[in-house]
C-alpha positions in Angstrom: -48.7 -9.2 4.0 -49.5 -12.6 4.0 -47.2 -14.9 1.2 -48.6 -19.0 0.9 -46.5 -22.1 1.3 -44.9 -21.1 -1.7 -42.5 -19.4 0.6 -40.7 -22.6 0.9 -38.0 -21.8 -1.9 -34.0 -22.0 -3.1 -31.6 -21.7 -0.6 -30.6 -18.7 0.8 -27.5 -18.9 3.3 -27.5 -15.0 5.0 -31.2 -16.1 6.7 -31.4 -16.0 10.5 -33.3 -17.6 11.7 -35.1 -16.6 15.4 -36.9 -18.9 17.4 -39.8 -18.1 20.2 -39.9 -20.7 22.3 -41.9 -21.8 25.8 -43.2 -24.9 26.9 -45.9 -23.3 28.5 -48.9 -20.7 26.8 -49.5 -16.8 28.3 -45.4 -16.0 29.4 -46.1 -13.7 26.1 -43.8 -15.7 23.5 -46.6 -14.8 20.1 -46.6 -10.9 21.9 -42.2 -11.1 21.6 -43.0 -12.8 18.1 -45.3 -10.3 16.7 -43.0 -7.5 18.3 -39.8 -9.0 17.6 -40.6 -9.6 14.4 -42.1 -5.9 13.5 -39.4 -3.9 14.6 -37.0 -6.1 12.8 -39.0 -5.5 9.3 -38.2 -1.4 10.3 -34.6 -2.1 8.5 -34.7 -5.2 7.0 -36.2 -8.3 5.4 -38.4 -10.0 7.6 -40.6 -13.6 7.8 -43.1 -14.3 10.5 -43.6 -18.2 10.9 -46.8 -18.4 13.1 -46.5 -22.9 13.8 -48.3 -21.9 16.6 -51.7 -24.7 16.2 -54.0 -21.6 18.0 -52.8 -19.5 15.4 -52.3 -16.8 17.9 -50.1 -14.6 15.6 -52.1 -14.9 12.3 -54.9 -13.5 14.4 -53.7 -10.9 15.6 -51.8 -9.6 12.5 -54.4 -10.1 10.4 -57.3 -8.2 12.3 -55.8 -4.5 11.3 -52.2 -5.5 8.9 -51.6 -1.3 9.9 -47.9 -1.3 10.6 -47.4 -5.0 9.4 -44.3 -4.7 7.0 -42.8 -8.2 7.9 -44.1 -11.4 5.6 -46.7 -14.0 7.8 -46.8 -17.1 6.6 -49.1 -19.9 8.4 -46.8 -23.5 8.6 -47.1 -26.2 11.2 -46.1 -29.4 9.5 -42.7 -30.5 10.7 -41.5 -31.6 7.1 -41.7 -28.3 5.9 -40.4 -26.3 9.0 -37.1 -28.1 8.5 -36.7 -26.5 5.4 -36.6 -23.0 6.9 -33.4 -22.9 5.7 -34.1 -23.6 1.8 -36.4 -19.3 2.0 -34.8 -17.3 0.0 -35.7 -13.2 0.2 -35.2 -12.5 3.8 -33.3 -11.7 6.0 -34.6 -12.5 9.0 -37.2 -15.1 10.1 -39.1 -15.2 13.6 -40.8 -17.9 14.3 -43.2 -18.6 16.4 -43.6 -22.1 17.4 -46.0 -24.8 19.2 -46.4 -24.2 23.2 -45.9 -27.6 23.8 -42.4 -29.4 24.5 -43.6 -32.8 22.5 -44.8 -31.1 19.6 -43.0 -32.4 16.3 -42.8 -29.1 14.6 -41.2 -27.4 17.8 -37.4 -30.1 17.5 -38.2 -29.0 13.3 -38.1 -24.3 14.0 -35.3 -26.0 17.3 -33.1 -27.9 15.1 -32.5 -25.3 12.2 -32.7 -21.7 14.5 -29.4 -19.9 14.9 -31.0 -18.4 18.0 -33.2 -18.6 20.2 -34.8 -16.0 22.6 -37.4 -17.7 25.7 -39.8 -15.6 27.0 -40.6 -16.5 30.4 -42.3 -14.3 33.5 -40.2 -14.0 36.1 -42.8 -15.8 38.9 -40.7 -18.7 40.5 -43.0 -21.6 38.6 -42.7 -19.2 35.7 -38.8 -19.3 35.8 -37.8 -23.1 36.5 -40.8 -25.0 34.0 -38.2 -23.1 32.0 -34.6 -23.3 33.8 -36.1 -27.3 32.5 -36.5 -26.4 29.2 -33.4 -25.2 28.6 -31.6 -27.8 30.6 -33.3 -30.7 28.1 -34.1 -29.0 25.1 -32.2 -26.0 24.2 -28.5 -27.1 25.8 -27.9 -30.5 24.0 -28.9 -28.7 20.5 -26.2 -26.3 21.2 -28.3 -23.5 19.9 -26.9 -19.5 20.6 -30.2 -18.5 23.2 -30.8 -16.3 26.0 -34.3 -15.8 28.5 -36.1 -12.4 28.0 -38.2 -11.7 31.2 -41.6 -11.0 30.2 -44.9 -9.2 32.2 -43.1 -7.4 34.7 -44.7 -5.4 37.0 -42.7 -2.7 37.4 -44.4 -1.9 41.1 -41.7 -4.8 41.8 -38.0 -5.8 40.0 -36.8 -6.9 43.0 -38.0 -10.3 41.5 -37.0 -9.5 38.0 -33.5 -9.2 39.2 -34.1 -12.5 41.7 -34.6 -14.0 38.4 -32.4 -12.6 36.1 -29.5 -13.6 39.0 -30.8 -17.2 38.8 -30.3 -17.8 35.5 -27.1 -16.6 35.8 -25.8 -18.8 38.6 -27.1 -21.7 36.3 -24.5 -20.3 33.2 -28.3 -19.3 31.1 -28.2 -16.2 29.2 -30.7 -14.2 30.1 -31.4 -10.2 28.3 -30.5 -7.5 30.6 -32.9 -5.7 29.6 -37.8 -6.9 29.9 -41.2 -6.0 29.1 -42.9 -4.8 32.0 -46.6 -5.4 31.7 -48.8 -2.8 30.1 -52.6 -3.0 29.3 -50.5 -1.6 25.6 -50.1 -4.9 24.9 -53.1 -6.6 24.8 -55.2 -3.1 23.5 -52.1 -3.6 20.4 -53.8 -7.6 19.1 -57.2 -6.3 19.7 -56.7 -3.4 17.0 -55.1 -5.9 15.3 -51.1 -4.0 15.0 -48.1 -4.4 16.4 -47.3 -2.2 20.1 -45.4 0.5 17.7 -47.9 0.9 15.6 -50.0 1.5 18.6 -51.6 4.7 20.2 -52.9 5.5 23.5 -51.0 4.7 27.0 -47.4 3.5 28.3 -47.9 2.9 24.1 -43.7 4.5 24.0 -42.9 2.8 27.6 -44.6 -0.6 25.9 -42.8 -0.2 22.7 -39.7 1.2 24.2 -39.0 -2.0 25.8 -39.1 -4.3 22.5 -36.6 -1.9 20.8 -33.6 -2.4 23.8 -35.1 -6.4 23.6 -33.8 -6.0 20.0 -30.9 -4.4 20.0 -29.7 -6.7 22.4 -30.1 -9.7 20.5 -28.6 -8.2 17.3 -25.9 -7.6 19.3 -25.4 -11.1 19.3 -26.4 -12.1 16.2 -23.3 -9.2 15.3 
C-alpha cells in the first residue's frame, strides 16, 4: 500500500518513530527497514518512510506488493520530515534514511526519532566508520539506539562476537541478535516481497533472524 505525503497530518503522541541509519551504503539499511516494518505490521499499523533519494525501499516494495501490510510514502524534504511527529493513524513509523551523514534529511529524521537502529557488517572497516557515526551523530542527541550487525558470515562468527564485544567496551548498545548473510535477502528484493513472504532456500532462517531482532528492539520500547 502507498499513501501520498498527505499522511503528514494531525498530532499523534502514541506513535513510535524508528530511524534506520548509517552513513554508508550497502550495509543492509534498506533490507532492515523493509523487514522490520513488515514484521511490525503483522500486529500494528505501520508507515515506512522512504527518505533515501535512491528510493530503494520504494522500488523494492512496489515491485511485488504481495505481503506488504505497511503503508509507504517517499519523502526526503527535510522540512516535511521534521513533521513526522504530526502523522496520525500509525503506531510505528520506520524511516529508511539517506546514506549520507551530512544530509539535512537524515538530520531531520534523527531529530524526531524515538529510537535508532544502526545496521553494519562486523568487518573492521565498516565497524570503525559506524562507531564514529555513533559518537559524532547519535550520542550528542541522546536518542536511544542499538547497533545491528548485518551480513554476518555464519562460518566466521568469531568476528561477530568480537565486534559485539568492541561495541560493549565502548559503551555502544548492540543487538544480541544479528542478521546472517543469505541469498534469500537478495531474492526477496528481486521478487518485491519482505523476507517474511519469500519462499526458498534459507527463507526460514533469514526470517527468523529479523524476528529475533524485532523482539529484542520491542523489549527496549516497552
